[in-house]
Residue, then its C-alpha position, 0 to 999 in steps of 0.5 A: m208686635t210686629v214691624p214692617v221693614p221697608t224694602l228698598p228698590p234694586l240698585p241700577v245695573l251700569a254696565d257701561a260705568p267706568r270702573p276705577a283705576a287700580p292704585e299705583t303699586d310696586v310688584l316685587v317678584d321673587v325670581a327663584t333660581d333652579e337647579r338645572l340637572d346639567d349643572p355640574w354636580r358633586v358627590i360628597l363623601y363623609n368621614d365615618d369611624i366605621h369603614s377602614f381606608d382600605e374599604v373606602i379606597l376600593q369603593l372610590v375605585k369601584a364607584t369613580g374609576c379613579t386610580p387607587a392612588r387617587a382614591e387614597e388621597l380622597a380618603w384622606r382628604v375625607h378623613t382629615q377635613g371630615k368630608a370631601a368632594v370625590f366626584e363631579g360631573s352630570f347629575e345621573d353620573c353622581f347619582r350613579v357614583q353615589g349608589v356605589l359608594r352607598e353599597i357599603q353604607l358610606v355616607t354621601e350627598i349630592e350637591g349642585 
Protein backbone atom coordinates (compact mmCIF):
# COMPACT_ATOMS: atom_id res chain seq x y z
CA MET A 1 0.00 0.00 0.00
CA THR A 2 1.41 3.36 -1.04
CA VAL A 3 0.62 6.46 0.96
CA PRO A 4 0.75 9.73 -0.95
CA VAL A 5 3.12 12.32 0.52
CA PRO A 6 1.68 15.80 0.45
CA THR A 7 3.87 18.45 -1.18
CA LEU A 8 4.34 21.76 0.53
CA PRO A 9 4.27 25.04 -1.36
CA PRO A 10 7.67 26.70 -1.74
CA LEU A 11 8.66 29.27 0.85
CA PRO A 12 8.43 32.86 -0.33
CA VAL A 13 11.74 34.63 -0.99
CA LEU A 14 11.97 37.92 0.83
CA ALA A 15 14.72 39.88 -0.87
CA ASP A 16 14.27 42.99 1.23
CA ALA A 17 13.67 41.23 4.54
CA PRO A 18 15.79 42.63 7.35
CA ARG A 19 18.47 40.30 8.59
CA PRO A 20 18.77 39.68 12.29
CA ALA A 21 21.60 41.58 13.94
CA ALA A 22 24.67 39.58 14.85
CA PRO A 23 25.00 39.06 18.56
CA GLU A 24 27.61 41.17 20.35
CA THR A 25 30.74 39.12 20.76
CA ASP A 26 34.23 39.79 22.00
CA VAL A 27 36.88 39.04 19.44
CA LEU A 28 40.26 37.90 20.71
CA VAL A 29 43.12 38.72 18.40
CA ASP A 30 46.37 36.82 18.80
CA VAL A 31 49.16 39.11 17.73
CA ALA A 32 52.24 37.15 16.78
CA THR A 33 55.56 38.86 17.04
CA ASP A 34 57.44 38.13 13.87
CA GLU A 35 61.19 37.99 14.09
CA ARG A 36 62.77 40.42 11.71
CA LEU A 37 65.97 39.73 9.86
CA ASP A 38 67.38 43.14 10.80
CA ASP A 39 67.13 42.51 14.56
CA PRO A 40 70.34 41.62 16.37
CA TRP A 41 71.00 37.89 16.10
CA ARG A 42 73.50 35.73 17.97
CA VAL A 43 75.49 32.63 17.13
CA ILE A 44 75.50 30.24 20.07
CA LEU A 45 78.36 27.74 20.28
CA TYR A 46 77.88 24.59 22.37
CA ASN A 47 80.57 22.70 24.24
CA ASP A 48 81.57 19.24 23.05
CA ASP A 49 84.12 16.60 23.96
CA ILE A 50 85.41 16.22 20.41
CA HIS A 51 87.29 19.41 19.57
CA SER A 52 90.45 20.71 21.23
CA PHE A 53 90.71 24.26 22.52
CA ASP A 54 93.17 25.06 19.74
CA GLU A 55 90.73 23.86 17.07
CA VAL A 56 87.90 25.93 18.52
CA ILE A 57 90.10 29.01 18.92
CA LEU A 58 91.38 28.84 15.35
CA GLN A 59 87.87 28.35 13.97
CA LEU A 60 86.48 31.26 16.02
CA VAL A 61 89.23 33.53 14.66
CA LYS A 62 88.47 32.35 11.13
CA ALA A 63 84.69 32.70 11.52
CA THR A 64 84.41 35.96 13.44
CA GLY A 65 87.67 37.79 12.73
CA CYS A 66 88.29 38.25 16.46
CA THR A 67 91.75 38.13 18.01
CA PRO A 68 93.15 34.83 19.25
CA ALA A 69 92.96 36.18 22.82
CA ARG A 70 89.24 36.93 22.41
CA ALA A 71 88.67 33.52 20.79
CA GLU A 72 90.39 31.83 23.74
CA GLU A 73 88.17 33.77 26.15
CA LEU A 74 85.06 32.65 24.22
CA ALA A 75 86.26 29.05 24.08
CA TRP A 76 86.71 29.00 27.88
CA ARG A 77 83.26 30.49 28.37
CA VAL A 78 81.76 27.77 26.14
CA HIS A 79 83.71 25.11 28.03
CA THR A 80 82.72 26.30 31.53
CA GLN A 81 79.11 27.30 30.83
CA GLY A 82 78.23 24.64 28.26
CA LYS A 83 77.38 27.24 25.63
CA ALA A 84 78.00 30.90 24.86
CA ALA A 85 77.13 33.59 22.35
CA VAL A 86 80.25 33.94 20.23
CA PHE A 87 79.01 36.42 17.63
CA GLU A 88 76.25 39.02 17.30
CA GLY A 89 75.10 40.76 14.15
CA SER A 90 72.66 40.63 11.27
CA PHE A 91 71.05 37.31 10.39
CA GLU A 92 73.12 37.09 7.21
CA ASP A 93 76.39 37.63 9.11
CA CYS A 94 75.38 35.11 11.77
CA PHE A 95 74.50 32.59 9.06
CA ARG A 96 77.95 33.06 7.51
CA VAL A 97 79.73 32.72 10.90
CA GLN A 98 77.72 29.63 11.72
CA GLY A 99 78.70 28.07 8.39
CA VAL A 100 82.40 28.58 9.11
CA LEU A 101 82.09 27.13 12.61
CA ARG A 102 80.26 24.11 11.25
CA GLU A 103 83.07 23.42 8.76
CA ILE A 104 84.69 21.40 11.56
CA GLN A 105 81.35 20.16 12.92
CA LEU A 106 81.09 22.53 15.86
CA VAL A 107 77.56 22.54 17.29
CA THR A 108 75.90 25.93 16.87
CA GLU A 109 72.56 27.64 16.59
CA ILE A 110 71.36 31.09 15.65
CA GLU A 111 68.92 32.84 17.93
CA GLY A 112 67.23 36.18 17.54
